[in-house]
N, C-alpha and C positions, 0 to 999 in steps of 0.2 A: 721116365719118358721125357724127351726134349720137347718142349713146347713149340708148335709151329711158328710162333711169333719170333722165336730165336733162330730159325732156319730160312736161308736164302735157297731158292731152287735155282740150280745152274745147268742149262742144257748146253751140251757140248755139240756145236754144229759148225765148227770152223774148218772141216775138212775140204781137201781139194777135189773129192769126188772123182778121182782118177778112173775108177772102175765104172763110173757112170759118164765117161765122156767129158768130165769137167763140170757137170751139172752140180748145182748147189742142192746137196741131199735133203735138206731141211724142207724144201718145197716139192720134192718128189711125191707123187700122190700114191697112197697105200690105203686100200679099203676105204676109198672115196674121200680122203682128207690127206692133206700134206703132212709128212712124218712129224713135223713139229707139233701139228695140232693133236696127233695121236699121242705124243708124249704128254702134252698138257692134259689130256683126257685121263691118262694113267696116273697123273699127280694132282688130282682135285684139291680144292679146299684152299685154305689161307696159308700163306708163307709170308715171311717178313718182307720179301721181295721176289721177283722172277726175273732172272737174268738169262741171256743166250750168248755164248761165245760164238761169234759168227765171223765170216770172212769179209762181210761188208755190212754197212749200216743200212739194211733194208727196211723200209718203212712198214712193210707187212708185219714185222716183229712187234713194233709199237702197237699196231692194230689189234695184236693178241694180249697185249698186256705185258709184254717183255721188254726189258732194257738191254741194247745191244753192248757187248763188250768185244773189243777187238784185241787180238794178241799184242803183247807188248814187245815181241821179238820181231826183227826184221824178215827173216827166212822162216818159212813154214817148219815149226820145230815139234809138231804133232799134238796129241791130246793133253800132254803135260804143259805145254805152252797155254793151251785153253784153260786148263785148271789154274794156272798161275794167274792168268788175267782175271778169271773169275773170282779168285780169292782176294786179289787187289782190289776190286770193285765191290767185294762183299760187305755189307754194313752190318751184319749179324755175326754173333759167335760161331754159327755153324753153316756150312755149305754142303747142300745136297747135290751131287753131280749125277747126270744121266746123259748117255750118249743119244743122239737124236735118232740113231738107227737100230735102237733095240726094238724088238717086236714081242708082243704077248707077255707084256709085264705082268705080274701077279696082282690082282686086285689088292689094294691096301698096302702095297710096297713102300710107300713113304711113311706109313704109321709104324710099319715093321722095322725099318731102319731107325726111326726116332726112338723106339722102344729098346734097340739092340746096341745103340752106341756106347762105347766104353773107352776110356782113355782119350786117344785122339780121334776116335771115331769108329766107323764099321763100313766094311766093304762086303759086297755078295759074293758068294760062290755058287756054283750050280753043278749040274752033272758033268760038265767039260771042264771044270776048275774055276780059278780065279776070275772074276769079272772087276778088273781094278778100276774101271771108269764109273761104276754104279756104286755110289757109297755116300755116306754122310761124314764130313770132316770138320775137325775143330779148324776153324779159319786160321787162327794164329799158327797152327802147326803147318798148314799148307803155305802160308806166306814165308815162313821160315825155310822150308825145305824144297818146295817146287823151284823156286828161283835158283838156290844154290845148286840144285841138280842140273838145270839148264845151263847154268854158267859153267859146270864142269863138263858139259858136253853129254850128259846123261839125260835121255828123253823118254825112257821106258816108264809108263805107269806102275808097272810091277814093283820096280825098285823103290818107288815112293811108298807103296804099302809096306814093303820090307823095313823101311825107316822109321816108320811111325808105329805107335802102339794103337793099333786097330783090332777090333774084334771081326768075327766073320758071321756073316747071315747066310746060312746054307739053305739053298732052294732045292737041292737034289732030291728026288730025282729028276726034278725039271731042269731043262736046258734052255736058256734064253737064246733067242735067235737074232743075228745081225743081218740087215738088210743092206747089201753091198753092191749088187750087180743087177743089170736090167732082168735077169732071169728071177730074182727075188720079188719083182713087181710085175707078175704075169697079167694082171688085169688093168693096172692103172699106169703102167710106165709110158710115157709119152716122150721120146727123145726130142 
């Protein structure tokens, strides 16, 4: 098992929020708290550091103990650009990534990932298949491959998984939910 001191938590929250009318998804409330706070509750305990890949340096992140990391690319290049930025800012040998819009993460997911990593890391699969943004990665491997892929015009995180030697943590029959539209926030969505 990889010790938590060797792991940086990296939350991917730099999306454009197009399906939410351009709102910053990290701050949309769900179950009485902003999504970013829900993710922090799902990943309790100590980490070497806690980072957030965000689209702006919002002081609310610092109040939650998160250091903001901005994409290194001019144009929005998707979640792989967020992973690249997190890897560049990561000061530990391992980076655990999680999208801010995942819902109902299993209890203990951080420890499950830390005990399942092999080679360049581990990514999650569920009943719907590969969840390429939820994983634990060897930071050096991300630094080598994420930037090279983006330079070549490739932005699919699934392709990153194919390039690296990562194991799979299978959560099936569980299926993780992504919160993407106003319909996903029936009680708390406030446009």
